[in-house]
Residue, then its C-alpha position, 0 to 999 in steps of 0.5 A: m587875363w583877369k584884366f581882360y575879363t573885367r574890361k569885357q564884363h560890362e558889355y555883357h551885363s544883361f546876360t546871365g548863366i551859360e549864355f554870359k559865360l559862353m560870350v565871355l569865352y568867345a571874347f577871350s578866345a578872340y583876344l588870344v587869337e588877336n595876340e597870336i597866342i592861339h590858332p584862329k581855327i579854334l573859333k571856326r567851330k562854335l560850342q553847342i550846349r544841349i540843355p535837357d528839355a523841361l519835363p511837362r507840368a501836369i495838374d494833380p487829379k485832386d487839383i483837377r477836381q477842385l478846378l472843375s468844381v468852380i466853373k459855372e459858365p457853359r462856354d468856359c466849362a466846354i473850353i477847359l474840359t475839351l482841352l483836358r479830354t482831347g489834348m488839343r493845343i489851345g491854338e487848335l481849339l480856338h480855330t476849331r469850327v462848329s462843323d469840325v465837331n462830330l457829336g454823333e461820332e464823339r470826335i473833333e477833326i483837326f484838318e491841319a494842326r497849327k504846329n506841324r501842319v498835320g491833320r488828326v482826329v481827337y475824341l470826346s469823353e462823356d463829360a466833354m460831350a456833355a459840356l459841349q452840348a450845353w454850350l452848343q445849345i446857347r451859343d450864337p449859331s451864326i458864328p462859324h467858330l466853336f468858341y468866341g469872346r465878347c461882342r461875338q469876336t474870335l476868342s484870342y489866346s490871351g482871352a482863353k488864358g484869362i479864363f483859365v487864370k480866373y478859375l485857378r484863382l477861384s479854386g485856390l490854385s493860383g500859386k501852383g504854377y499851372s499853365l493853360h498848356a498844363l491841360r494838354h500835359t494832364f491829358a497825356s499823363e492820365l492816359l499813360n497812367a491808364g495804360m495807353r500805349l505811347e504809339c496811340l498817345q503820339q497820334l492823339l497829341g499830333h506829335s511828329s516823333i514818338e521821342m516827343t511823346r516819350r517825355y510824358a513817359r518819363l514824367t508819368d511813373v504810375t504805370r511803371k511803378d505798377e509794372y515793377f511791383r507786379a514783376m517783383a511779386k513774381i520774383e519774391k514768390g520764386e516764380i522766375d525760372g532760368h539759370y544765370r551765368c556768372d561773369h567769368q563764365l561768359p564767352s570772351v569777345h574777340 
């Protein structure tokens, strides 16, 4: 058995972790089938390993303040504040046209989300509104898209990422592992901490399933912490009424 493993191992040297171990397992199983040691049907059903979703990475409040304090360019300030206050995906923002922005009603209309093809409306906070108004006053009005890059060309994802990385560096936050998508995660986490219901946040984020939104609830524990201590204060004061039956008094289940 060990001889077989070492002979096959060099073929999978580029794989690591679970993927490598599964490939070795399948290869060894094929060897056993070939030598009639196990039945061939064992290979018909592949093993599936569910890896838990990584929790979203949000930016700490003090780091947000530090980041915003170094942004001086009106366009860059509008990009980062709009992402932070609306929860838009970067692809959605880069495809937003000036005509999609309704400053009078403090909203941006996303007619078709690029990820799930479902339209929605997001809303603009006061600071995001102010940043957008400053940018709209100086931008080229002949360009339909809200944001553009050099030579008046459409701003690309790599261009937007470069802007974010530049300000991470200027604010001394480069080593903290924050990504451009962290602005969306921060938006969701802050709203949950402020008490927003999951159902409302789901619509703002454009999630097709509330289970996707629930990931932020696992990450965000301030609201949960407040609920715990509010309830525990009542318990400690003896304000809870009721009678609890012991286990031996519970009716049997047939």
